[in-house]
C-alpha positions in Angstrom: 17.0 153.2 7.6 18.0 153.4 3.6 20.2 156.5 4.4 22.4 154.3 6.8 22.7 151.4 4.9 24.1 153.3 2.0 26.8 154.5 4.1 28.1 151.3 5.7 29.8 150.0 2.9 31.7 153.5 2.1 33.0 153.1 5.8 34.4 149.5 5.3 36.1 149.7 1.8 39.1 151.5 2.9 39.6 148.9 5.6 39.6 146.0 2.8 42.0 148.2 0.6 44.3 148.4 3.8 44.2 144.8 4.3 44.8 143.9 0.7 48.0 146.4 0.6 49.5 144.2 3.8 49.0 140.8 2.0 50.2 141.8 -1.5 53.6 140.9 -0.5 52.7 136.9 0.5 50.2 136.3 -2.1 52.6 135.1 -4.4 54.0 132.5 -2.1 50.7 131.2 -0.7 49.5 130.6 -4.5 52.7 128.4 -4.9 51.9 126.7 -1.6 48.1 125.8 -2.0 47.4 122.9 -4.4 45.1 124.0 -7.5 44.9 123.0 -11.2 47.0 125.7 -12.3 49.7 125.5 -9.9 52.7 123.8 -11.4 54.1 123.0 -8.2 51.2 121.3 -6.3 48.4 120.2 -8.5 44.8 119.4 -7.4 44.6 115.6 -9.0 41.6 114.7 -10.9 42.2 110.9 -10.2 42.3 110.5 -6.6 38.8 108.7 -6.9 40.5 106.0 -9.0 42.7 104.7 -5.9 41.6 101.4 -5.1 42.3 100.8 -1.3 41.3 97.0 -1.2 43.9 96.1 -3.7 46.8 97.7 -1.7 49.2 95.5 -0.1 52.5 96.6 1.2 53.7 93.4 3.1 55.6 92.2 0.2 59.2 93.0 -1.1 59.6 96.5 -2.6 60.7 95.2 -5.8 59.6 96.4 -9.3 57.3 93.9 -10.8 58.9 94.1 -14.1 62.7 94.8 -13.7 63.0 93.2 -10.1 65.2 96.3 -9.0 64.9 97.7 -5.5 65.9 101.2 -6.7 63.4 104.1 -6.8 60.1 102.0 -6.8 56.4 103.3 -7.0 53.5 101.6 -6.1 50.2 101.8 -8.6 47.7 103.1 -6.2 45.0 101.5 -8.7 46.2 98.2 -9.2 48.7 97.6 -6.1 51.6 96.7 -8.6 55.1 97.9 -8.1 57.1 99.7 -10.8 60.5 101.4 -11.0 60.9 105.0 -11.9 58.7 108.2 -12.8 60.3 109.7 -15.6 59.8 108.9 -19.4 60.7 105.4 -20.6 60.4 104.0 -16.9 58.3 101.1 -16.3 55.9 103.3 -14.0 55.8 105.7 -16.6 54.7 103.2 -19.4 52.1 101.5 -17.1 50.6 104.9 -16.5 50.3 105.5 -20.2 49.1 102.0 -21.3 46.8 101.3 -18.4 45.6 104.7 -17.7 46.5 104.5 -14.1 47.9 107.7 -12.9 48.4 107.9 -8.9 51.6 106.5 -7.6 53.3 106.5 -4.2 57.2 106.3 -3.8 57.7 103.5 -1.4 60.9 105.1 0.0 60.0 108.9 0.2 56.4 108.4 0.9 55.5 111.2 -1.7 52.4 110.9 -4.2 52.6 111.8 -7.8 50.5 111.7 -10.8 51.8 110.3 -14.0 52.5 110.7 -16.7 52.1 114.5 -16.0 54.7 114.1 -13.2 53.7 116.4 -10.6 53.6 115.8 -6.6 49.9 115.5 -5.1 49.6 116.8 -1.8 46.2 115.6 0.0 45.5 114.7 3.6 43.0 112.3 2.3 46.3 110.1 1.4 47.4 109.8 5.1 45.7 106.7 5.7 47.8 105.0 2.8 51.0 106.2 4.1 50.0 105.0 7.7 49.2 101.6 6.4 52.9 101.7 4.6 54.8 103.0 7.7 52.6 102.7 10.9 54.1 105.2 13.6 53.6 104.8 17.3 53.8 107.6 20.1 55.2 106.7 23.6 51.5 107.5 24.8 49.9 105.0 22.1 52.4 102.3 23.3 51.5 103.1 27.3 47.9 102.5 26.3 48.1 99.3 24.5 48.0 97.1 27.5 46.1 99.5 29.9 43.1 101.0 28.0 40.1 98.9 27.0 41.1 97.8 23.5 38.9 99.1 20.6 38.3 97.0 17.5 39.4 98.5 14.2 37.6 98.2 10.6 39.3 97.1 7.6 38.6 98.9 4.2 36.0 95.7 3.6 34.3 96.5 6.7 35.8 93.3 8.8 36.5 94.1 12.6 39.7 93.2 14.1 41.6 93.5 17.3 45.0 95.3 16.8 47.8 92.9 17.9 45.3 89.8 17.4 45.8 89.5 13.4 46.3 86.3 11.5 49.8 86.0 9.5 49.4 84.6 6.4 51.3 81.0 5.8 53.1 81.4 2.4 53.6 77.5 2.3 54.9 75.9 5.3 56.0 78.3 7.6 53.4 78.1 10.4 56.6 77.5 12.8 57.6 80.8 12.3 54.2 82.5 12.4 53.5 81.0 16.1 57.0 82.4 17.3 56.2 85.8 15.9 52.6 85.8 17.5 54.3 84.8 20.5 56.7 87.2 20.8 54.5 90.2 19.5 52.9 89.8 23.0 56.0 89.9 25.2 55.6 93.6 26.3 59.1 95.0 26.6 60.1 93.4 23.3 56.9 94.8 21.5 57.4 98.3 23.1 61.1 98.2 21.9 60.3 97.3 18.2 57.1 99.5 18.0 59.5 102.7 17.8 62.1 102.9 15.4 63.9 105.6 17.1 64.8 103.0 19.8 67.0 101.0 17.4 67.8 103.6 14.8 70.9 105.0 16.7 72.7 101.8 17.1 76.2 102.3 15.2 77.0 99.6 12.7 79.8 98.7 10.3 79.4 99.6 6.9 77.9 96.8 4.9 76.3 95.1 7.9 73.1 93.9 6.4 72.2 91.8 9.3 70.3 94.7 10.8 67.9 94.3 8.3 66.5 91.4 10.4 65.9 94.0 13.1 64.1 96.5 10.7 62.2 93.9 9.2 61.1 92.5 12.6 59.9 95.9 13.9 58.0 96.6 10.6 56.1 93.4 11.1 55.4 94.3 14.8 54.5 97.8 13.8 52.0 96.1 11.1 50.6 93.6 13.5 49.6 96.3 16.3 48.5 98.9 13.3 44.9 100.3 14.4 44.4 101.5 10.7 45.3 98.5 8.7 43.3 97.9 5.2 42.9 94.3 6.0 42.6 92.0 9.1 45.6 89.8 8.7 49.6 90.4 7.7 51.8 88.6 5.6 55.5 88.2 7.3 56.8 87.8 3.6 59.5 90.4 4.0 60.4 89.3 7.6 60.8 85.6 6.4 63.0 86.6 3.5 65.3 88.1 5.7 65.2 85.0 7.9 66.0 82.6 5.1 68.8 84.8 4.0 70.4 85.3 7.5 70.1 81.7 8.5 71.7 80.6 5.4 68.7 78.8 4.2 68.4 76.7 7.7 65.0 78.1 7.8 62.9 77.7 4.8 59.1 79.3 3.8 58.5 75.9 2.0 59.7 73.4 4.4 58.4 72.6 7.9 60.7 73.4 10.8 61.0 73.5 14.6 59.9 76.5 16.2 62.4 76.1 19.2 65.2 76.0 16.9 63.8 79.2 15.1 63.0 80.7 18.3 66.7 80.2 19.8 68.4 81.3 16.5 66.1 84.3 16.2 66.8 85.5 19.6 70.7 85.2 19.4 70.7 86.8 16.1 68.6 89.7 16.9 70.6 90.2 20.2 73.9 90.3 17.8 72.2 92.4 15.5 71.3 94.9 18.3 75.0 95.1 19.0 74.5 93.1 22.2 77.3 91.9 24.4 77.6 89.0 27.3 76.0 91.8 29.7 72.6 91.2 30.9 71.7 95.1 29.8 73.2 95.1 26.6 70.1 94.4 24.4 66.2 94.2 25.1 66.5 90.6 24.4 68.9 89.8 27.3 67.1 92.4 29.6 63.9 90.3 28.9 64.4 86.7 28.7 68.2 85.9 30.3 68.4 84.0 33.3 71.4 82.5 35.2 72.2 79.0 36.0 74.8 76.7 38.0 75.4 73.5 36.4 77.1 70.6 38.4 78.9 67.8 36.7 80.3 64.9 37.9 82.0 61.9 36.2 80.7 58.4 36.6 83.4 55.6 36.7 82.8 52.8 34.5 80.3 50.0 35.7 82.7 46.9 35.0 85.2 48.1 37.6 85.1 46.3 41.1 84.3 48.6 44.2 87.9 49.3 45.4 88.7 50.5 41.9 86.0 52.8 41.6 86.6 54.3 45.2 90.2 55.0 44.0 88.9 56.5 40.8 86.3 59.0 42.6 89.2 60.1 44.8 90.9 61.6 41.7 90.6 65.0 40.5 88.9 64.2 37.3 86.0 62.4 39.2 85.5 65.6 41.7 82.2 67.4 40.9 82.5 70.8 38.9 80.7 73.7 38.9 79.9 76.2 36.1 78.0 79.5 35.7 76.0 79.6 32.6 73.1 82.1 31.3 70.2 80.7 29.4 67.4 82.3 27.1 64.9 79.2 27.7 64.5 76.1 29.9 64.3 72.7 28.5 62.0 70.3 30.3 62.2 66.5 29.7 58.9 64.6 30.0 58.8 61.1 31.4 58.5 58.4 28.8 54.9 57.4 27.6 54.1 53.8 28.7 55.0 51.3 26.3 52.0 48.7 27.0 48.2 49.0 26.6 46.0 49.2 29.7 43.5 46.5 30.8 40.8 48.2 28.4 43.3 47.6 25.6 43.7 51.2 25.2 46.8 53.1 25.6 45.9 56.2 28.1 47.3 59.5 27.0 49.8 60.0 30.2 49.7 63.1 32.1 52.3 65.0 34.2 52.5 68.2 36.6 54.3 71.1 35.3 56.1 71.2 38.8 57.3 67.9 38.3 59.2 68.9 35.2 60.5 71.8 36.7 62.0 69.8 39.6 65.1 69.3 37.4 66.4 72.7 37.9 66.3 72.6 41.7 69.9 71.8 42.3 69.2 68.1 43.6 67.9 66.3 41.0 70.6 64.5 39.2 70.2 63.2 35.4 72.5 61.2 33.6 74.1 62.2 30.4 76.1 59.9 28.3 78.7 60.6 25.5 80.3 58.2 23.4 83.3 57.1 26.1 82.1 58.8 29.4 79.1 59.2 31.6 78.2 61.9 33.7 75.7 63.2 36.3 74.5 66.6 36.0 72.4 68.8 38.3 70.9 72.3 37.5 70.4 75.2 39.8 68.6 78.5 38.8 70.4 81.3 40.2 68.6 84.1 38.4 64.8 84.3 36.9 64.5 86.7 34.2 61.3 88.8 33.6 59.8 86.6 30.8 60.7 82.8 31.3 60.7 80.5 28.3 59.8 76.7 29.1 60.6 74.4 26.0 58.7 71.0 26.5 60.7 68.5 24.7 58.3 66.5 22.9 60.5 64.8 20.2 63.1 62.4 20.5 65.2 61.2 17.7 66.4 57.3 17.6 68.2 55.2 15.1 65.1 54.9 12.8 62.8 57.5 13.1 61.7 60.8 14.9 59.1 60.2 17.8 56.6 62.5 19.5 55.7 62.1 23.2 51.7 62.7 23.7 52.2 63.5 27.4 50.1 66.1 28.4 51.5 68.6 30.8 49.0 70.1 33.7 49.9 73.9 34.3 48.3 76.5 35.9 47.6 80.0 33.8 48.0 82.3 36.7 50.5 82.5 39.5 52.7 79.7 38.7 55.3 79.8 41.4 58.9 79.3 40.2 60.2 80.1 43.6 60.1 76.2 44.4 63.2 75.5 42.0 65.4 78.4 43.5 67.5 77.9 46.8 66.5 80.0 50.0 69.1 82.6 49.3 68.6 83.2 45.7 64.5 83.4 46.3 65.4 86.2 48.9 67.4 87.8 45.9 64.9 87.5 43.2 61.7 88.6 45.5 58.7 87.7 43.4 58.9 84.5 42.0 55.1 84.1 40.5 54.7 84.0 36.9 51.5 84.2 34.6 51.2 82.5 31.3 51.3 84.7 28.1 51.7 82.5 25.2 51.4 78.7 24.5 52.8 77.3 21.6 51.0 73.7 20.6 52.1 70.8 18.1 49.3 69.0 16.3 49.6 65.9 14.4 52.7 63.5 13.7 56.4 64.3 13.9 58.0 66.0 11.0 54.7 66.8 9.4 51.9 68.2 11.8 51.0 71.9 12.5 51.6 74.5 14.9 49.2 77.0 16.6 49.6 79.2 19.5 47.5 80.5 22.3 48.2 84.3 23.6 46.7 86.6 25.9 45.5 89.9 25.1 46.4 91.8 28.3 44.1 94.7 27.6 40.8 92.8 27.7 42.0 89.6 29.7 40.8 87.6 26.6 42.8 84.4 25.3 43.0 83.8 21.8 43.8 81.0 19.4 46.0 81.7 16.5 46.7 79.4 13.4 48.0 81.2 10.5 45.2 83.3 9.3 42.6 82.0 11.7 41.9 83.9 15.1 39.7 82.4 17.6 38.7 83.1 21.1 39.4 80.4 23.4 38.6 79.5 27.1 41.7 79.3 29.3 40.6 76.1 30.7 41.0 74.6 27.2 44.7 75.8 26.7 45.8 73.2 29.5 44.2 70.2 27.6 46.7 70.6 24.6 50.1 69.1 23.8 52.1 72.3 24.9 55.7 72.6 23.2 56.7 76.1 24.0 55.3 78.3 26.9 56.3 82.0 27.9 55.5 83.3 31.3 55.7 86.8 32.3 56.9 87.7 36.1 53.5 89.2 38.1 53.7 92.8 38.6 51.8 92.8 41.9 
């Protein structure tokens, strides 16, 4: 036994020597590539345990907190502040020396550095920080968002949240924007398009065309809202709203309450333009998803003070003949019947109710409505010729008269599933469209007085079939029966797939 034991090492020794000879060529290269305390290129950083993940917030503008520049900005991963530069005498370098905060992340290149020693850190434990700053989705991930049973994610502080159902921060009075962004984040084709940057990265733009920032910011926000690895259970739409304020020439502000339908209309048209959309239906994801077609029949009404013979003479002229015009729409405006002026027998003014189908009868091609201009009166009737995949309904609650803005409190009774929009189509158009049944996916509600008040949104998470009520940072589950009792303002319906 002892003889065998002594013989074995001598047999194995030459093999080890041979393998060493083979590897000598690559040894130096490997040493340079593997991080260590002595490697000048990639050192093992002793300060990684100082990173404070709960303080990291990448939702705000990437500006140096001292010089307010956007160029070459680094985030301090210890205190979460942004500083410019990496060389000596820069703000990041000074901060690292003064505060003894050593780990920094370049917000543009997503590379980590240790200052003031100024070497790059390569460590797979930092990948979660990269993913929070720039979440990425593969086509397989996107396909499973609505199919698989959704998994709850856990934040750094242990809070559970569902990706896609996260609160949006209300900076001051931007809840009217938040509800629209929440609603659009659950419109399937729009979400899937913006979750992958590659879909719109190849769009050719003229030099200096910075309106494209709006598309990029919306894509970033969408990816953050659906990020399964967030550090916190809410997202701040700060960068997105800054782009909105800039590109709407301050028409929509963060500090003043606005109207969600104005914002939604402007936002969809501006996104379509920024995506190089034309008048064709398939020119952008916005038109593919929301664009419908309608015919408007208009005829002029003769003045009331004329007698019958004069009226009949006027009606024979070409000016008073019915004219037909074909136009496109991104949303349909439904007019509410005026609320009752007088109290009922119990001295209470009952809240009136109206059926959704009654509102939709405006678009059936036979109902005529009078429109007045300063000199002429017209009768118009609307006929929907083509229904889009997603229908946006705007229920007109506010009317402006000479003195003030009034709100109509009428409650609209609507089914949540299988709403049949085929009733408003002619028989020929119904055959063209095929499936006319739609399900509700989002419902925006206004509470309180006009001009003041607040907005909240109800939306359906398709993967688990659960409805959620979102008001800024507050997210609560809600029964679908409760949705129909609210003062709906904007609704989004999706065509049934069956």
